C-alpha positions in Angstrom: -2.3 28.7 -42.4 -1.7 30.5 -39.1 -5.0 29.2 -37.4 -4.8 25.6 -38.5 -1.3 26.1 -36.8 -2.4 27.5 -33.7 -5.3 24.7 -33.6 -2.7 22.2 -34.2 -1.1 23.6 -30.9 -4.1 23.7 -28.8 -5.0 19.8 -29.8 -1.6 18.4 -28.9 -1.4 20.5 -25.7 -5.0 19.3 -24.9 -4.1 15.7 -25.5 -0.8 16.0 -23.6 -3.0 17.5 -20.7 -5.2 15.0 -20.6 -2.5 11.8 -20.7 -0.9 13.8 -17.8 -3.9 14.0 -16.2 -4.9 10.2 -17.0 -1.7 9.3 -15.4 -2.1 11.1 -12.4 -5.4 9.5 -11.6 -4.9 6.6 -9.1 -7.9 3.9 -8.7 -6.8 1.9 -5.1 -9.4 -0.2 -5.3 -8.7 -1.4 -9.2 -5.0 -2.8 -8.0 -6.9 -6.1 -7.3 -9.6 -7.7 -9.2 -12.5 -9.4 -7.2 -11.4 -13.0 -8.0 -7.9 -11.8 -6.7 -9.2 -10.4 -3.7 -11.0 -13.1 -3.1 -8.7 -15.6 -3.6 -5.6 -13.7 -1.7 -7.4 -12.1 0.8 -11.0 -13.9 2.0 -13.7 -15.2 0.4 -16.2 -13.6 2.6 -15.1 -9.7 1.1 -18.0 -8.5 -0.1 -17.0 -4.4 -0.6 -13.9 -2.6 -1.9 -14.7 0.8 -0.3 -12.6 4.1 -1.4 -12.1 6.0 2.0 -9.5 8.5 0.2 -8.7 9.2 -3.2 -5.6 11.4 -4.0 -2.7 12.5 -6.2 -0.6 11.4 -3.2 -2.6 8.8 -1.3 -5.2 7.0 -1.5 -7.0 4.3 1.0 -9.3 1.2 0.1 -10.9 -0.5 2.9 -12.0 -4.2 2.1 -14.6 -5.2 4.3 -17.1 -8.6 4.8 -20.6 -8.3 5.7 -19.6 -6.8 9.2 -16.3 -4.8 9.3 -13.4 -4.1 7.7 -10.6 -6.9 7.4 -7.9 -5.2 5.0 -6.7 -1.7 4.7 -4.6 -0.9 1.9 -3.3 2.8 1.5 -0.9 3.8 -1.4 1.4 7.0 -0.7 1.4 7.7 -5.0 4.3 10.3 -4.1 6.7 10.8 -1.6 6.6 7.1 -0.8 10.2 7.2 0.1 10.4 10.0 2.7 6.9 8.4 4.1 9.2 5.1 4.0 11.8 6.5 6.0 9.7 8.4 8.9 7.6 4.8 9.3 10.5 2.8 9.7 12.0 5.3 12.2 8.5 5.5 13.9 8.9 1.5 14.1 12.3 1.8 15.7 11.6 4.5 18.5 8.1 2.9 19.3 10.2 -0.8 19.6 12.4 1.4 22.0 10.1 2.7 24.1 8.3 -0.5 24.3 11.4 -2.4 25.5 12.2 0.9 28.0 8.6 0.5 29.1 7.6 -3.0 29.1 10.9 -4.6 29.2 10.4 -6.1 25.3 9.9 -4.5 21.9 8.6 -5.6 19.0 11.6 -7.0 17.7 12.2 -8.7 20.6 8.7 -10.4 20.3 9.8 -11.2 16.7 12.7 -12.7 17.6 10.7 -15.0 20.3 8.0 -16.4 17.7 5.0 -14.0 19.8 4.9 -11.6 17.0 5.6 -12.0 13.3 7.6 -8.8 11.8 10.7 -8.0 9.8 12.4 -6.9 6.6 11.4 -9.0 3.6 13.9 -9.7 0.9 12.7 -9.4 -2.9 9.4 -7.2 -2.9 9.8 -4.1 -4.2 13.2 -1.8 -3.6 12.5 -2.4 0.5 9.7 -4.2 2.2 8.7 -4.9 6.0 6.0 -7.1 7.1 4.0 -7.2 10.3 1.3 -9.4 11.6 0.2 -7.1 14.3 1.4 -3.6 12.5 1.2 -2.4 9.3 3.3 -4.1 6.7 5.3 -1.7 4.3 6.7 -2.0 0.7 8.6 0.1 -1.2 9.1 0.7 -4.7 10.6 3.9 -6.2 8.7 6.5 -5.0 5.5 4.7 -4.2 4.8 3.2 -0.8 2.2 0.1 -0.1 1.0 0.4 3.6 -0.9 -3.0 3.9 -2.9 -3.3 7.5 -3.5 -6.9 7.6 -3.7 -7.8 11.8 -7.5 -8.7 10.8 -6.7 -11.6 8.0 -6.6 -15.3 8.7 -2.8 -16.0 8.4 -1.5 -12.9 6.7 1.7 -14.2 7.2 1.2 -16.7 3.9 -1.0 -14.2 1.7 1.8 -10.9 2.1 4.0 -11.8 -1.0 1.5 -13.1 -3.2 -0.2 -10.0 -2.4 2.1 -7.7 -2.9 3.3 -9.2 -5.7 -0.1 -8.7 -7.5 -0.2 -5.0 -6.2 3.4 -4.5 -7.2 2.0 -6.0 -11.2 -0.3 -3.4 -10.9 2.0 0.0 -10.2 
């Protein structure tokens, strides 16, 4: 009876460990299905290349037949801290640019030269930029979308993020 109980505990422990490790595995390039990539990003994308795959941060680079077109970075843990650091860096960079050049990204966005700013209704917080990385925070997960090489990234941002958020 004691051996059976010990065996049962071992099996349950292994089952629990495998479900925890399965939850810890993240496949960043699988967040979007191939048909979604072609519809939401560009029909010319032929490759989703895993650049980094880890328990904290993963990177997927979507490429056409010549070069990268879109890069998705997911911070699976520590996303809130990364959001705070990124938004602080954006503000500091804007101040430096405004001080040296007389105009910052915020001013350029207000003038319509670039498209950048907060986006309501996506995750817990979202920031879109057609030039700099766009950010979306949901819980402690942060999505960083490098969309500068996409055609009309602003129109693709919301539908793309909604698909990504649905997969988290």
